[in-house]
N, C-alpha and C positions, 0 to 999 in steps of 0.2 A: 522212298526213304520217308517214314514219318516223323512230321514237326512236333515240337516240344509242344505241350498243352501251353493255350495263352494264358497270359499272366492273371494273379485275383485282381478284383477289385481295388480299387482306391482306398474304401474302406479298410480292407484288411490290411494292406498294405499301411494304411497311417494309423493303425490303432496299436496303442501300447499294451501289455499285458498289466494284469495287477502285480506289483513289487507288494503287495502286503499278501496277498494269497501266494507267492511265488516263496516269499521269506518262510511263511507257516507252513509250505508243503515241504520244504528242505528239513524245516527242522524235525517234522513229524517224520520223515524219511530217515534221519539220522536217528532218530529214537527207535524207529521199529527195525532197525539194524543193531540194536541194544544200546545205542548210545547216550551217556549220560548228558543230556542237551537241558538247558534251563530254558524257556523258550518265552519269551516277552512279545510274541507276534502277532498273538490271537487278536482279533474283534469281537472276541463273542465270550460270553458268562461260563466261567468254568460249573456253572452249576446245572443241573438237570432241570427241564422244565415241568412245574409243578405238575401234581399228580391231579387236579381235578381239570387242569386243562387237557391231561393224554387223554383222562376219562372220558371225556366229551369228545373226542377226536373217536376214542376206540368204539364207542357207541353209535356214534355218527358211521362208521364203517359197516358195523353190525347192522345197521338200519338200514343198508343200501344206498349211503347218499356218497355215492360214487359216480353219479350221472355230471354231462353237464349243467352248469348253471347259469344265473343269470351274468352276463359280461362285467357289469360293476359289482357283480358281488352279490351275496343273497341280500336278501331286502333288510330281514332282522339283524343281520352284521351293521350294513351299513347305517340304520336306525340309532343301535346303540353308539357305534362312533361318534354317530350325530350329538347324540343325546350327553355324551363324555365330553366335548366340549363345551356344550351348553353349562354343563356340572362344574368343569374344571377352569374354562376362563371366562365364561358371561358372554360366549360365542355363539351366536343364533346359527342353525346349521340346518338344513333338512337333508335329507338322505341321497337327494337327486345331486348333492354337493359333494357327494362323498363317491370315490370310487376305490376299490380294494382291489389290490395286483399282487403278481407274484413275486411279494420281494419288494422292499423302501427302494432298494435299487432301481428296479424295474420303474417305481412310481417316479422317482427323480427323471428318468430320461422321458418318459410320457410327459413331463411335465415341460422340460426341454424343448421335447417334438412339438408340443402343443405353441407352442410363443416362440420359437425362433426359426427362423428360415437361413440358408445360405447366405453367406455375406455379412450376417448380423454379427454384433460384439455380444460375449457375456463378461461381465466382470466378477472375479472369484478372487477373494482376499486369502493370501498364501501365510502360514500353513493350511492346507487345504486336503478333503478328503480325495483320495488318489484318483476317483471313478469320474468327478465333476468335468477334469478336460477333456475326457475322452467322449462323454456322454455329448460335449457340445462340438467336438470334431465331426461325431457321428450324424450330427443333425445339420450340418454344412456350415456352422456357425464358428466364430473363433472365438476361442478364450484367451481375456486378458488379465494378467494378475498382478496385484497388488500388497506387497509386501510387509505383514506386521510381525517384527520381531518382537522376543521376549521384550524389552524393554518400554513397551506399548500393551505388553498383557495378552499379546497376539489378538486383537484387538483393529478391527478397521474403522476409521476417522472418520466424519462426513468432510471434512474436506481434502481427504484422498479420494474419495470416492468422486467428489465432484470434479476433480483433477483429472479422473479416470475417463470420466463420461466422453463420448464423440456424438456427431449425430447417427452412429451406425451401432451407438448402445441399444439392445433393448431386455436385458435382464440383468439382476444383480442376483447371485445365490449367498445366502447367509446362513450359519450353521453355528446354533450354540442350545445346550452343549456343542462344544468342538470336538469330533475328529480330526487332527491330531491329537490335540493342547490340552483339552479338557475346559476350555475359557468359556466364561458364560457371561452375556452380556446383561448388562442393567436393563431396565426398561425405558428409564432416559436415554442408554445410549442407544438403544434400538432405533426408539423414536425420533432421535436426531439424525440417524442413517436415514432411516424410511424419509424423514422429511426431504431429503434430497433425492430420492428415488422418484416421490411421487409428483416434486416440481419437474422432473427431466421424463414424466408419463414414463416411467421403467416397469416391467413387471418385476416380482420379485419371488425367486424360489426358497422358502423358509425349512430348511431340513430342520427339524426337531425330532428325530431318533431318538436321540438319549434326554429326552425331555425329563422324564421322572426320575434319572439319575445323577441328584445334584445332593451337594453337600456344605455345610457350616451356613445354611441360612440362606443359600442362594435362591434365586424364584426363578422360574422357567418363564420365560413369555412367551405368549403367543401373538405373535406380529399382527397377525388380522384383526387384532383389538386394538390397535392402536389407533386407528380413524376409520372415517367409513374410505377416505380414498386408499386410505393401506390395504383396506378389506378389499375393496375391489379390484386390486392389482396382487394381489399375493396368493401365490398356490402353496399349501402346506405340506409337507411330506411329514411322515410318521411312520410307525411301524410298532409289531410285535416281539422281533427280534432281540433287543437288546433289554429291555424291562420286563420281560416273560421268559427270560432264554428260551428264544423259538427261533435262534437262527439256520437252523434248517429244514423249519414250516416254510419257508420263503413266503412270508404275508407282506406286504406293504399295503400303505394309505395314501389317499392324496385327496383333499380338501379345499375345496377352491370355489368362485362363483359356479353358477351353473352352465352356462355357455362356456365357460372353458373345460367344467367335468364334463360336459357333454362331446366335445371335442378330443378328450381323452379315452373316453367309453367307445366313440369309435376308431380310434386309433390303436386300442387295446384288441378288438373287436377281430381287427386282422391279425394281429402279431401273438396273443397267446388264447383267444376265446374267451377264458374266465380264469379267476383264480381256484385253484385246487379245493374243490366241495368239500371233502371231509375236513381237509385244516381249519377251513372257516369256524366250523361248530367249538373247534376250542379257543381260536380267536373271542368268539363269541360267550364263551364260559371266562374268560379272562376278564373281560369288561362288566357281566351281569353276576359273577358269583364273586363280589366284592371285596367281601373280610377275609374268602381263601387269598384271593390276589394280592389283597395289602399285606396280611402275612406272609407270603413268600418275598415279596419285595422288600420287606423290611429286614429278613436276613439276608439278603444279597447283600443291600445298603452298608448293611452294619458289618460285613468282612470288606467290602469294596473300601470304605471310609477306613479301616484297619489300615489295610495293605495301601493307599493314597499314603497317608500319614508317614507309616513307617520308608514307605517307598523313598520319598520324598525328603525324610531325613536322612537316612543313608548315602542318597547321590547328595547331597550338597556337603557331604564331608569328604567325598572324593574332592583330594584335591586337581583343579581344572576343570571342575563340572560346576556348574551353576544349575538351578532348577525351580521353576516357579510352583506354586502349590495350585493343582487345578481345583476347578469349583464345581467340575461336572465330568459326566461320562466314567472313562476309566481307562484314563492315559495319565501319563507323564511325557515332557517333552523335552527334557535336559539339553541345555547346551553343552557342545564338545569342540566348541571349533578353537579350544586354543591349543588342542592338542596338534593343529595341524596336518590333519587327514582330511581329507576328503571322507563325507558321511559312507558313502558306500565301502569304500575302503578301512575307515575304521569297523564298520559291520562286519565285513569278511574275516579281517583281521580276529575280533573278537569272537565269531562263530569259528574260526579254525583254532584256535588258540586257548579257550577258554569254552569251548562249547556251551556259549549265551547266545541265541538268536533274539537281535531285535530289529526293528525297519529302517532303514537310513531317510533323514529328515528331505533329503532331495526328492525322494518318492511323494513328497506332501510340496515340493515347491521351496523347500527352505532349507538350503544348504547348514551344514553345522549344528545339526542337532539328530536327535534319535526319537524315535517314540515307543515308548515301554508299555504296553499292557499289565495290568497289575490285577487284570480277569483270569487268574493263574492260583495255584496255590502259596500258602504264605511259604513253605518248604523250598518250594520253588524260586522264589521275592530272596528269601535270604541267603539261599547259594549262590542266587544269581549275580544280585547286586557285591556281593563280596566278590565272585570272580569278575566282574567288573571292575570294580575296584582296585583288585591285582593286574589287571589288563591296564587300566591307567599310568598304574604306579611305574609300569614295565615303560611304558611310552617316554616318561619323563628324564629316565637312566641317560 
């Protein structure tokens, strides 16, 4: 008699699938089946990649740029990224401090693998991006969560960070502008938090993926510019997906002190060889053809800002719902705790009864909330929020 195959690894058993991708996939399947679904689940712009970026990639393909490339990314792109940090933030970066990876998610994972060992703790402010805890667990470390509610603007305080630190703490993850809340920290707020991290000699993973998607005069802050001590401990993750509507291109970047980047390059060499060669030429065009890129970004930001304000106003008109006005990214994170349902149950019933797809707050470590993306059409937002209001009214009968 043949025995059953051995069980899979600890990593395979302990990892959780992405809840945001799961909700988005279900909504898309329902749409494909002909159902009239209003989906607020997507974490990607509903705009196409700008033409000049696509044309640069097409030219690279036609020019035969389809072979293996440097593990850390092509030199010209790394130089352009380094230059952009000097221009945008006054941060002196050399190409040796830059590594281009197959996606910002991968860049985050590299940063965690390079700094954390089994038994280490990583402090993550909740609400958090869904992949942070899973990446920490895959590195053998332990995620430690600190809840930041809407009453605190979804922002971690220095006192909260100080209280969460133990002798095992190795890394703190900061995300501004935030996915899922859209919160944007001020320079003073980040400086106070970073001072605590420096005091305890912690590494800082600064996820700045949404840095250019800000509103109402909010300013993105590059944490590495706060002090020489911060720069020596900070790993910046950014990318092309959100700002340039290049989510499927899978290109992210990590900027860190050269010894850390060197370690990340060595890790990447064994896991993915190099970022996709021809895609990098599109990214280079995004950074070097600045006027075209700025014009495309302006169109996106204008639409996102209009949708943000409309959705925020309409959500706060629904009895039982309260919602802060986000200053960045393309999400709102309304509080639905008054209805007495878990966020999972709320979202399941909302999809079943009204064909509206939203991501439960529990996926982000914050029960009693929803994440709604306004990176979708004005018409879907109008219909969707009307249906959400009808659904909430049914719960109060």
